[in-house]
VOKOLVO-179371 format. One record per residue: x, y, z of N, C-alpha, C in turn; residue in three letters. Coordinates in steps of 0.05 Angstrom, whole numbers, padded with zeros to 5 digits, always signed. Layout:
XYZXYZXYZala...
***
This chain:
+01942+00446+00996+01960+00434+01015+01944+00419+01036met+01952+00396+01043+01937+00380+01062+01941+00391+01090ser+01923+00382+01108+01924+00391+01135+01950+00382+01149trp+01960+00359+01143+01985+00348+01155+02009+00366+01146ala+02010+00374+01121+02032+00390+01111+02032+00418+01125trp+02008+00429+01129+02006+00454+01142+02016+00453+01171gln+02010+00431+01184+02019+00427+01212+02049+00424+01212val+02060+00408+01195+02090+00404+01194+02104+00431+01187leu+02093+00446+01168+02105+00472+01161+02104+00491+01185arg+02082+00492+01199+02079+00510+01222+02098+00501+01245ala+02101+00474+01248+02120+00464+01268+02149+00471+01261leu+02156+00468+01236+02183+00475+01227+02189+00504+01231arg+02170+00522+01224+02173+00550+01228+02176+00557+01258leu+02161+00543+01275+02162+00548+01304+02188+00539+01315arg+02199+00517+01306+02224+00506+01318+02249+00518+01306leu+02249+00521+01280+02274+00529+01266+02273+00558+01255phe+02250+00570+01255+02247+00596+01243+02243+00594+01213gly+02238+00616+01200+02233+00615+01171+02259+00610+01156pro+02255+00600+01132+02278+00595+01114+02287+00621+01102ala+02313+00623+01097+02323+00647+01085+02313+00649+01056lys+02308+00674+01048+02296+00680+01022+02316+00695+01005glu+02323+00684+00982+02341+00697+00963+02327+00722+00951leu+02339+00745+00955+02328+00770+00945+02340+00777+00918val+02366+00773+00915+02379+00780+00890+02409+00774+00891gly+02422+00779+00869+02451+00776+00866+02462+00801+00852thr+02487+00807+00858+02499+00830+00844+02517+00821+00821asp+02530+00840+00808+02546+00833+00785+02571+00817+00792gln+02579+00817+00818+02602+00802+00826+02596+00773+00834phe+02570+00767+00836+02561+00740+00844+02554+00737+00873gly+02555+00759+00889+02547+00758+00917+02517+00755+00918asn+02508+00738+00937+02479+00733+00940+02468+00747+00965lys+02445+00759+00962+02433+00775+00984+02407+00761+00993tyr+02405+00757+01019+02383+00742+01031+02369+00759+01052tyr+02344+00750+01058+02330+00762+01081+02315+00740+01096arg+02314+00744+01122+02297+00727+01139+02274+00744+01148leu+02250+00737+01141+02227+00754+01148+02223+00755+01178pro+02208+00775+01187+02201+00778+01215+02186+00753+01223arg+02193+00742+01247+02179+00718+01256+02179+00717+01287his+02164+00699+01297+02161+00695+01325+02174+00669+01333glu+02190+00669+01355+02203+00644+01364+02183+00628+01380thr+02191+00603+01386+02172+00586+01401+02168+00597+01430arg+02185+00614+01439+02182+00626+01466+02164+00651+01464ala+02156+00658+01440+02138+00681+01436+02153+00707+01431gly+02179+00706+01428+02195+00731+01423+02193+00737+01393gln+02189+00763+01387+02187+00772+01359+02215+00779+01349ile+02224+00766+01328+02250+00772+01316+02245+00789+01291ile+02258+00813+01290+02254+00830+01267+02267+00819+01242pro+02260+00830+01219+02272+00821+01194+02302+00824+01195glu+02316+00805+01183+02345+00805+01182+02354+00802+01153arg+02373+00819+01146+02384+00819+01119+02414+00812+01120arg+02423+00796+01101+02452+00790+01101+02460+00782+01073phe+02487+00781+01069+02499+00774+01044+02517+00750+01047val+02517+00733+01027+02537+00711+01025+02556+00719+01003glu+02579+00728+01011+02599+00738+00992+02612+00714+00978ala+02618+00717+00952+02630+00696+00937+02660+00696+00942ile+02671+00674+00948+02700+00670+00952+02712+00690+00973asn+02698+00695+00994+02708+00714+01014+02703+00702+01042arg+02721+00708+01060+02717+00703+01088+02708+00729+01101gln+02695+00728+01123+02685+00753+01136+02707+00773+01142ala+02731+00763+01149+02753+00781+01156+02766+00794+01131tyr+02760+00784+01108+02772+00795+01083+02754+00816+01071gln+02731+00822+01082+02713+00842+01071+02725+00870+01074tyr+02723+00885+01053+02732+00913+01053+02710+00930+01042glu+02710+00955+01051+02689+00974+01042+02692+00977+01012met+02669+00977+00998+02669+00980+00969+02669+00953+00954gly+02670+00931+00968+02668+00905+00955+02640+00898+00945asp+02620+00912+00956+02593+00908+00948+02582+00934+00937phe+02564+00933+00917+02553+00958+00907+02539+00973+00929pro+02541+01000+00927+02530+01017+00949+02500+01014+00951ser+02486+01007+00930+02457+01004+00931+02450+00979+00948glu+02465+00957+00944+02460+00933+00961+02469+00938+00989trp+02490+00953+00993+02499+00959+01020+02477+00975+01035glu+02465+00994+01021+02443+01009+01034+02419+00991+01041ala+02414+00971+01024+02392+00953+01030+02398+00936+01054trp+02423+00926+01055+02431+00909+01078+02429+00925+01104ile+02437+00950+01104+02436+00966+01128+02409+00979+01133arg+02389+00971+01118+02361+00980+01121+02358+01010+01117lys+02375+01021+01100+02372+01049+01092+02352+01053+01070lys+02345+01031+01057+02325+01031+01036+02307+01006+01040arg+02282+01009+01033+02263+00988+01039+02265+00965+01018lys+02266+00972+00993+02266+00952+00971+02294+00947+00961asp+02300+00922+00953+02326+00916+00942+02330+00930+00915pro+02355+00937+00907+02359+00951+00882+02355+00933+00858pro+02348+00945+00836+02345+00930+00811+02371+00933+00795thr+02375+00915+00776+02399+00916+00759+02400+00942+00743ala+02377+00951+00734+02376+00976+00718+02385+01000+00736glu+02376+01000+00761+02384+01022+00779+02414+01022+00784glu+02425+00998+00789+02454+00996+00794+02469+01006+00770ile+02461+00997+00746+02475+01005+00721+02473+01035+00717leu+02449+01047+00722+02445+01076+00719+02464+01091+00738lys+02465+01083+00763+02482+01096+00783+02511+01093+00776asn+02519+01070+00766+02548+01066+00758+02555+01085+00735glu+02538+01087+00715+02543+01106+00693+02544+01134+00703asn+02527+01142+00722+02528+01169+00733+02554+01174+00747tyr+02564+01154+00763+02590+01158+00777+02613+01161+00757arg+02612+01146+00735+02633+01148+00715+02632+01176+00701glu+02608+01186+00696+02605+01213+00684+02617+01234+00703glu+02611+01231+00729+02621+01250+00749+02651+01249+00750met+02663+01226+00750+02693+01224+00750+02705+01238+00726lys+02692+01235+00702+02703+01248+00678+02700+01278+00681gln+02677+01288+00691+02673+01317+00695+02693+01328+00714lys+02699+01313+00735+02719+01322+00755+02746+01325+00742ile+02754+01305+00726+02779+01307+00712+02781+01331+00694lys+02759+01336+00679+02758+01359+00661+02760+01385+00675asp+02746+01389+00697+02747+01413+00713+02775+01417+00725val+02786+01396+00735+02813+01397+00746+02834+01406+00726ser+02832+01394+00702+02850+01402+00680+02847+01431+00672leu+02822+01440+00669+02817+01468+00663+02828+01487+00684lys+02825+01479+00709+02835+01495+00732+02866+01497+00731asp+02879+01475+00725+02908+01475+00724+02918+01492+00701lys+02904+01491+00678+02912+01507+00655+02908+01537+00661leu+02885+01544+00673+02880+01572+00681+02901+01582+00701leu+02908+01565+00720+02927+01573+00740+02955+01578+00727gln+02963+01560+00708+02988+01563+00694+02988+01589+00678ala+02965+01595+00665+02963+01620+00649+02966+01645+00667lys+02953+01644+00691+02955+01666+00710+02983+01670+00720glu+02998+01648+00725+03025+01650+00734+03042+01662+00711tyr+03038+01653+00687+03054+01662+00664+03050+01692+00659lys+03025+01701+00661+03019+01730+00656+03025+01747+00680glu+03033+01736+00702+03040+01751+00726+03016+01761+00741gly+02993+01751+00736+02969+01759+00751+02969+01749+00780leu+02981+01726+00783+02982+01713+00809+03011+01705+00815val+03020+01710+00839+03048+01703+00846+03049+01672+00850ala+03070+01660+00840+03073+01632+00844+03080+01626+00873glu+03071+01604+00884+03078+01598+00911+03108+01595+00915pro+03117+01606+00938+03146+01605+00943+03153+01576+00950ala+03176+01567+00939+03185+01540+00945+03208+01542+00965arg+03204+01530+00988+03224+01532+01009+03234+01504+01014thr+03259+01503+01023+03272+01478+01030+03283+01481+01058his+03272+01467+01077+03280+01469+01105+03297+01445+01112val+03320+01450+01123+03337+01428+01133+03335+01427+01163lys+03333+01403+01172+03331+01399+01201+03302+01401+01211gly+03300+01403+01236+03273+01405+01249+03273+01428+01269his+03250+01441+01271+03248+01465+01288+03254+01459+01317ala+03250+01434+01326+03256+01428+01354+03285+01422+01359ser+03301+01420+01338+03330+01415+01342+03343+01440+01353ala+03363+01437+01371+03376+01460+01383+03392+01477+01363pro+03398+01467+01340+03413+01482+01320+03397+01485+01294tyr+03371+01490+01296+03353+01493+01273+03362+01517+01257tyr+03366+01513+01231+03373+01534+01213+03403+01540+01212gly+03418+01529+01230+03447+01533+01230+03461+01510+01217lys+03485+01515+01208+03500+01493+01194+03511+01473+01214lys+03518+01481+01237+03529+01463+01257+03520+01471+01285glu+03522+01453+01304+03513+01459+01331+03528+01483+01343pro+03514+01497+01361+03526+01520+01374+03548+01511+01393ser+03568+01529+01398+03590+01523+01416+03585+01536+01443gln+03559+01541+01449+03552+01554+01474+03561+01536+01497asp+03569+01549+01519+03578+01533+01542+03556+01515+01554pro+03564+01493+01563+03546+01474+01575+03553+01473+01605met+03534+01470+01622+03540+01468+01650+03523+01447+01663ser+03530+01440+01687+03514+01421+01702+03500+01436+01724thr+03483+01423+01738+03468+01436+01759+03487+01445+01782ala+03509+01432+01786+03528+01439+01808+03543+01464+01803asn+03550+01471+01777+03567+01494+01772+03552+01518+01761thr+03526+01516+01756+03511+01538+01744+03508+01561+01764phe+03514+01585+01753+03510+01610+01768+03491+01628+01752gln+03469+01636+01763+03450+01653+01748+03464+01679+01739pro+03460+01686+01714+03471+01711+01704+03500+01710+01696gly+03513+01686+01698+03542+01684+01692+03548+01682+01663ser+03529+01675+01646+03534+01671+01618+03519+01692+01602trp+03532+01703+01582+03520+01722+01564+03522+01711+01535met+03501+01714+01519+03502+01703+01492+03525+01716+01476pro+03537+01700+01458+03559+01712+01441+03548+01735+01425pro+03565+01756+01422+03558+01779+01406+03540+01798+01420gly+03536+01796+01446+03518+01814+01461+03533+01839+01468ser+03560+01840+01465+03575+01864+01470+03587+01865+01498gly+03577+01849+01515+03587+01850+01543+03595+01821+01551ser+03620+01818+01559+03630+01792+01567+03635+01792+01597asn+03625+01812+01611+03630+01813+01640+03612+01794+01655asp+03623+01780+01674+03607+01762+01691+03596+01779+01714asn+03572+01774+01720+03560+01789+01742+03563+01775+01768lys
***
């Protein structure tokens, strides 16, 4: 490279910073880039920056799980090197195996539980049906109480006794 090109390249790096470097793409077509650590023209050191250009997405449309977890770990600097295609495929197969094992264990557990209920080894959970809400004044009753209502002006302490208490005398 000639001396002039080296000067122009150094000037471009000083003024605009380094060019983004394509690190890889995932199976969905998202492209992953990095900007290497560099120094600005003011002398400030800018650390390495990693980012993704999502295919057919706006930033506000991003949802968790849209990118493979291996790439997500690389973007967040949880891992030093970007993932390989083989690594992503291996981890995906492992996750599928785990899902199948979870289904199998869950099915075996349900069958064992049904067998225990049938043989009477374990009592089945009681099924209750509650009507109304506990904070309602007539919870558990078919209709509201006919208890007397009073206002602050006519209330006399001790003047009312609950129905069925045996004493209807006013004090």
